[in-house]
C-alpha positions in Angstrom: -36.0 -61.7 22.3 -32.5 -61.2 21.4 -32.3 -64.3 19.4 -35.7 -63.5 17.5 -33.9 -60.2 16.6 -31.0 -61.8 15.2 -33.1 -64.4 13.1 -35.1 -61.4 11.8 -31.9 -59.5 10.7 -30.6 -62.5 9.0 -33.8 -62.8 7.0 -33.8 -59.2 6.3 -30.4 -59.1 5.0 -30.8 -62.2 3.0 -34.1 -60.6 1.3 -32.1 -57.4 0.6 -29.3 -59.1 -1.0 -31.7 -61.3 -3.0 -33.5 -58.0 -4.1 -30.1 -56.5 -4.9 -29.1 -59.4 -7.1 -32.4 -59.4 -8.9 -32.0 -55.7 -9.6 -28.5 -56.4 -11.0 -30.0 -59.1 -13.1 -32.8 -56.6 -14.5 -30.1 -54.2 -15.9 -29.8 -54.3 -19.6 -26.6 -55.7 -21.0 -24.8 -53.0 -22.7 -21.2 -53.5 -24.1 -18.9 -51.1 -25.9 -18.6 -51.2 -29.7 -15.0 -51.5 -29.4 -11.9 -51.0 -26.9 -8.2 -50.4 -26.8 -5.4 -48.8 -25.1 -3.9 -45.4 -25.8 -0.2 -44.7 -25.0 0.7 -41.1 -24.5 4.1 -39.4 -25.1 5.3 -40.2 -21.6 4.4 -43.8 -21.9 1.4 -43.7 -19.8 -1.3 -46.3 -20.9 -5.1 -45.5 -20.7 -7.8 -48.0 -21.7 -10.7 -46.8 -23.7 -14.0 -48.0 -24.8 -16.0 -46.9 -27.9 -19.8 -45.9 -27.8 -21.0 -44.7 -31.2 -18.7 -42.1 -32.7 -16.7 -41.4 -29.2 -14.1 -43.2 -27.4 -14.0 -42.8 -23.7 -11.2 -43.4 -21.2 -12.2 -46.1 -18.6 -10.4 -44.6 -15.8 -10.4 -41.0 -14.3 -7.6 -38.6 -15.4 -4.6 -39.2 -13.0 -2.0 -36.6 -14.3 -0.9 -33.9 -11.9 -1.4 -30.3 -13.0 1.0 -27.5 -12.1 -1.7 -26.0 -10.0 -5.4 -26.9 -9.3 -5.1 -30.8 -8.9 -5.6 -32.7 -5.7 -6.1 -36.2 -4.5 -9.5 -36.6 -2.6 -9.0 -37.8 1.0 -10.6 -37.6 4.4 -9.3 -35.1 6.8 -6.7 -36.5 9.3 -3.8 -35.1 11.2 -1.9 -38.4 11.0 0.6 -37.9 8.0 1.1 -41.7 7.7 -2.6 -42.3 7.5 -3.1 -39.4 5.2 -0.5 -40.6 2.7 -1.8 -44.2 2.7 -5.2 -42.9 1.9 -4.0 -40.5 -0.8 -2.1 -43.4 -2.5 -5.3 -45.5 -2.4 -7.5 -42.8 -3.7 -5.2 -41.9 -6.3 -5.3 -45.5 -7.8 -9.2 -45.5 -7.4 -10.2 -41.9 -8.2 -7.1 -40.2 -10.1 -7.0 -36.5 -9.4 -9.6 -33.9 -8.7 -9.2 -30.8 -11.0 -10.4 -27.2 -11.3 -11.6 -26.8 -14.9 -8.6 -24.7 -15.9 -6.2 -27.5 -14.4 -8.0 -30.1 -16.4 -7.7 -28.4 -19.6 -3.8 -28.3 -18.9 -3.3 -32.0 -18.6 -5.6 -33.7 -21.0 -3.4 -36.0 -23.2 -2.9 -34.8 -26.9 -5.8 -36.0 -29.0 -8.3 -36.1 -26.2 -10.6 -33.6 -24.6 -12.8 -32.8 -21.6 -16.3 -34.1 -22.9 -18.9 -31.6 -23.9 -22.4 -31.7 -22.5 -23.5 -33.2 -25.7 -20.7 -35.9 -25.5 -22.2 -37.0 -22.0 -25.8 -36.9 -23.6 -24.7 -39.2 -26.5 -23.3 -41.6 -24.0 -26.4 -41.4 -21.8 -28.5 -42.2 -24.9 -26.3 -45.2 -25.5 -27.1 -46.4 -21.9 -30.9 -46.0 -22.7 -31.7 -42.6 -21.5 -34.9 -41.2 -23.3 -34.3 -38.0 -25.4 -36.8 -35.9 -23.3 -34.7 -36.3 -20.3 -31.3 -35.4 -21.7 -31.5 -31.6 -21.1 -33.3 -31.9 -17.9 -30.9 -30.2 -15.0 -31.5 -32.7 -12.2 -31.4 -36.4 -11.8 -32.4 -38.2 -14.8 -32.9 -41.6 -16.2 -33.3 -45.1 -14.3 -30.2 -47.1 -14.4 -27.8 -45.1 -16.5 -25.7 -44.0 -13.5 -25.3 -47.8 -12.4 -24.5 -48.9 -15.9 -21.7 -46.3 -16.2 -20.2 -47.6 -12.9 -19.8 -51.2 -14.2 -16.1 -52.5 -14.6 -17.8 -55.2 -16.9 -20.6 -54.8 -19.2 -20.3 -51.2 -20.2 -16.8 -51.1 -18.8 -17.0 -47.3 -18.1 -16.0 -47.7 -14.5 -17.2 -44.2 -13.3 -16.1 -43.6 -9.6 -17.2 -41.6 -6.8 -14.3 -39.4 -6.1 -16.2 -36.5 -4.5 -15.4 -32.9 -5.1 -12.9 -30.5 -3.7 -12.1 -26.9 -3.3 -9.6 -24.4 -2.0 -10.6 -22.1 1.1 -9.8 -18.5 1.3 -6.3 -19.6 2.8 -5.2 -22.0 0.0 -6.1 -25.1 2.0 -7.6 -28.1 0.0 -11.1 -29.2 1.4 -12.4 -32.6 -0.2 -15.9 -33.9 0.4 -18.3 -36.5 -0.8 -15.6 -39.0 -1.8 -17.1 -42.7 -1.8 -20.7 -41.0 -1.9 -20.8 -39.0 -5.2 -18.8 -38.8 -8.2 -18.6 -35.4 -10.3 -17.5 -35.2 -13.8 -16.4 -32.2 -15.8 -17.9 -31.1 -19.0 -16.4 -28.3 -21.2 -19.9 -26.6 -21.8 -20.6 -23.4 -19.8 -24.1 -22.8 -18.5 -24.0 -19.7 -20.5 -21.6 -17.7 -22.7 -19.0 -16.1 -20.3 -20.5 -18.1 -17.2 -18.0 -19.4 -14.5 -20.6 -22.3 -14.1 -20.1 -25.3 -16.2 -22.2 -28.4 -16.6 -21.2 -31.5 -15.0 -22.4 -35.1 -14.3 -23.0 -36.5 -10.8 -23.4 -40.1 -9.9 -24.3 -41.5 -6.5 -23.6 -44.9 -4.6 -27.3 -45.0 -3.8 -29.0 -44.2 -7.1 -29.1 -45.6 -10.5 -29.8 -42.2 -12.0 -27.2 -39.7 -13.2 -27.5 -36.0 -12.6 -27.0 -33.0 -14.9 -26.0 -30.0 -12.7 -23.8 -26.9 -12.8 -20.8 -26.1 -10.6 -18.4 -23.2 -10.5 -15.1 -23.9 -12.5 -13.0 -23.2 -9.5 -14.4 -26.5 -7.8 -12.4 -29.5 -8.2 -14.1 -32.7 -9.9 -13.0 -35.9 -11.6 -12.2 -35.8 -15.4 -13.1 -38.6 -18.0 -11.5 -37.9 -21.2 -13.1 -38.4 -24.7 -11.9 -38.5 -28.3 -13.8 -38.7 -31.6 -13.5 -42.4 -32.9 -10.5 -43.3 -35.1 
């Protein structure tokens, strides 16, 4: 019986892998119109890709703010493990920022993308016009395409979200499960809630949702094409 179970699992995993490969092969091939490297005043280099009239950085912002920026990590009381994980997550995810902190550290000439900037990118990935303003999960494979290191080269990552509790302690969650990215567009004039984009490791879609600007999310910078 045990042998039969092992054989079944091998066949099941083989079929799952084959299906996954088939799904990857069904994705449209979308590549940037142009690409390059931006060097800031401190000598830091940021690669970018162009879609339409916008140039997007291909890594999450990784500049520490004076307050309101943290590195995502799992809770542990082991200081060595904590520092090791934070170093790894810094390379993979950059920093998580409150909205105000993000505004402080965006390199000169760049900006936090607006909700419309994200919609232009989603259209370039194939999203239909009637889905762009939906406040939920939308599209079919746009979220997957935006995670590609080759192809689109956008390289969105699942750094999760964070916040400070009432005692000033940082609490991260959802790392490696979801990625959350700021826009600079409030839900309404004067609102503390801003639109963001959410991706998932288990969905090809991308969500348009709102979060309180005190939450800490990833940032992907954009600028008008040169």
